[in-house]
C-alpha positions in Angstrom: 85.2 151.9 64.9 86.2 153.5 61.6 89.7 154.9 61.2 91.1 157.1 58.5 94.6 158.2 57.4 95.6 161.1 59.6 93.6 160.0 62.7 95.4 160.3 66.0 95.4 157.0 67.8 97.1 154.9 70.6 97.5 151.1 71.0 95.4 149.3 73.6 98.0 146.5 73.8 100.6 149.1 74.9 98.4 150.8 77.5 97.9 153.7 75.1 101.3 155.1 76.1 102.2 156.7 72.8 100.0 158.8 70.5 100.5 158.1 66.8 99.1 159.4 63.5 97.8 156.9 61.0 100.1 157.1 58.0 98.5 154.4 55.9 96.0 151.5 56.1 96.4 148.2 54.2 93.7 145.9 52.8 94.2 143.5 55.7 93.3 146.3 58.3 96.9 146.9 59.3 97.8 150.5 60.0 101.2 152.1 59.7 101.6 154.6 62.6 104.0 157.5 63.1 104.6 158.9 66.6 103.3 162.4 67.2 106.1 163.4 69.6 108.4 160.3 69.3 110.4 159.5 66.2 108.9 156.1 66.0 107.1 154.1 63.2 105.0 151.1 64.2 102.3 148.9 62.7 99.1 147.8 64.4 95.8 146.0 63.6 93.0 148.5 63.5 91.2 146.5 66.3 94.0 147.4 68.7 93.6 151.2 68.2 91.9 153.8 70.2 91.2 157.3 68.8 92.9 160.2 70.6 92.1 164.0 70.6 94.2 166.5 68.6 96.5 168.5 70.9 99.2 171.2 70.7 102.5 169.3 70.4 105.1 171.9 71.2 105.5 174.7 73.8 108.1 176.5 71.8 108.4 179.3 74.4 109.4 176.7 77.0 111.8 175.0 74.6 113.5 178.2 73.5 114.0 179.2 77.2 115.6 175.9 77.8 118.0 176.4 74.8 118.8 180.0 75.6 119.7 179.7 79.2 122.5 182.2 79.0 121.2 185.7 78.2 123.1 187.4 75.4 124.2 191.0 75.8 122.4 192.5 72.9 123.0 196.2 73.9 126.6 196.2 72.8 127.4 193.0 71.1 126.0 191.1 68.1 126.0 187.3 67.5 126.2 185.1 64.5 124.9 181.6 65.4 125.8 178.6 63.3 124.0 177.7 60.1 122.0 174.5 60.1 121.2 172.0 57.4 118.4 169.8 58.8 117.6 166.6 56.8 114.5 164.8 57.9 112.5 161.9 56.5 109.3 163.0 58.2 107.6 166.2 57.0 105.6 166.8 60.3 108.8 166.6 62.3 110.8 168.7 59.9 108.1 171.4 60.0 108.2 171.4 63.8 112.0 171.6 63.9 112.0 174.4 61.4 109.5 176.4 63.5 112.0 176.0 66.4 114.9 177.3 64.4 112.8 180.2 63.2 111.8 181.1 66.7 115.5 180.9 67.8 116.5 183.2 64.8 118.9 180.5 63.5 119.5 180.3 59.8 118.3 176.8 58.9 117.6 175.0 55.7 115.2 172.0 55.9 115.4 169.1 53.4 112.8 166.3 53.2 114.4 163.0 52.1 113.7 159.4 52.9 116.4 157.8 55.0 117.7 155.7 52.1 117.9 158.8 49.9 120.1 161.0 52.1 123.5 159.4 51.2 123.0 159.9 47.5 121.8 163.5 47.7 123.7 165.1 50.7 126.8 166.2 48.8 125.0 168.7 46.6 123.4 170.4 49.6 126.7 170.5 51.6 128.3 172.3 48.7 125.4 174.7 48.1 124.6 175.6 51.7 128.0 175.2 53.4 126.4 174.6 56.9 128.1 174.7 60.3 125.8 171.9 61.6 124.2 169.0 59.8 121.3 167.1 61.2 120.5 163.7 59.8 117.3 162.2 61.2 113.9 160.6 60.5 112.8 157.2 61.8 114.6 154.2 63.1 114.0 151.0 65.1 116.1 148.4 67.0 115.0 144.9 66.3 115.3 141.8 68.5 118.1 140.3 66.3 120.2 143.4 66.9 119.5 144.9 63.5 118.2 148.4 62.8 115.6 149.9 60.5 117.7 152.9 59.3 120.9 153.1 61.3 123.0 152.0 58.3 121.4 154.7 56.2 122.4 157.3 58.8 125.9 155.8 59.1 126.5 155.9 55.3 125.3 159.5 55.2 127.6 160.5 58.1 130.5 159.0 56.2 129.6 161.1 53.1 129.6 164.2 55.3 133.0 163.3 56.7 134.4 162.9 53.1 133.3 166.5 52.6 134.7 167.8 55.9 136.8 165.5 58.1 137.1 167.9 61.0 134.5 167.4 63.7 135.4 170.9 64.9 134.6 172.6 61.6 131.4 170.7 60.8 129.1 169.4 63.6 127.0 166.3 62.7 123.9 165.3 64.7 122.5 162.0 63.6 119.9 159.3 64.5 116.3 158.8 65.5 114.4 156.4 67.8 116.5 153.4 69.0 119.4 154.1 66.6 122.8 152.5 66.9 124.5 155.2 68.9 128.0 153.7 69.0 128.3 153.1 65.3 126.9 156.6 64.5 129.6 158.1 66.7 132.3 155.9 65.2 131.2 157.0 61.7 131.9 160.6 62.6 128.8 162.1 64.3 129.4 164.6 67.1 126.1 163.8 68.6 123.9 160.7 68.1 121.0 158.7 69.5 120.2 156.4 71.2 122.6 155.2 73.9 120.0 153.1 75.6 118.1 152.3 72.4 115.1 154.2 73.6 112.7 156.5 71.6 113.6 160.2 71.3 111.4 163.3 71.0 110.7 164.8 67.6 112.5 168.1 68.6 115.5 166.5 70.2 117.9 166.8 67.1 116.8 170.4 66.6 117.3 171.2 70.3 120.9 169.8 70.2 121.6 171.7 67.0 120.2 175.0 68.5 122.3 174.6 71.6 125.4 174.1 69.6 124.5 177.0 67.2 124.6 179.3 70.3 127.8 177.9 71.7 130.7 180.4 71.5 133.4 179.7 68.9 136.7 178.4 70.1 135.3 177.5 73.5 134.4 173.9 74.5 130.7 173.2 74.4 128.9 172.3 77.7 128.3 168.6 76.7 126.2 167.6 79.7 124.1 170.7 79.5 123.3 170.1 75.8 122.4 166.4 76.4 120.3 167.3 79.5 118.3 169.7 77.3 116.8 166.7 75.4 113.7 164.8 76.5 115.4 161.7 77.9 118.8 163.1 78.5 121.8 160.6 78.4 119.6 157.6 77.7 118.4 159.2 74.4 121.4 161.2 73.3 125.1 161.3 73.6 128.1 163.0 72.1 131.7 164.3 72.2 133.1 167.6 73.4 133.9 170.0 70.6 134.3 173.8 70.3 131.3 176.0 69.7 130.6 177.7 66.4 128.9 181.1 67.2 130.7 184.3 66.4 130.4 187.3 68.8 131.0 190.8 67.5 131.3 194.4 68.7 129.8 197.0 68.4 126.2 196.1 67.7 
């Protein structure tokens, strides 16, 4: 069977459990694969691949209902959700997350950077955008020798953010991807991080967490369990600390 860059495929050796898009194909017939819904990069011999059909990835109506469980009183009050800077190493995932922010009417700025480029570039965007929430994500992997593909890049980027703003109440940081080193991301200063059980996370999970926080009332503690339970794999894929919300509420409308 012939395969091309951009084809949707699954791996026979893994019971075709995850759908990927082919990112590149090398001369030795090895394909680099990116998960369609999971923030996962893998490689595979072309002989192990099966073609899959194109499908609609996101039901944004369902996701937005999950995020906006508390109905806002828009007859008398107005609301100013937090501003998001979302840094992602994957354009497909970034576009999907930005579509979610747009549907939620959240002011969000998307920035496409490779994981190892974030640390050196993040200061300029923090100063320019002055976000309330920073998302740092892309791809990661946990290897058998207890090393990680990109966790150190995420950790160093978090530390840069904390040099800019030390308070975890004033600037919320959400960091990590599939199988990331959750404990070290939290120690570095993230409010929320993946992945406590070193599992894969959904492409939209960082944006879902950011959106839930953006609509959490200022000076009131966030509902930590509710936010984590809004993600695909709940506490196995995401964890965090209790902080206050960042949304202003005003009157009259």
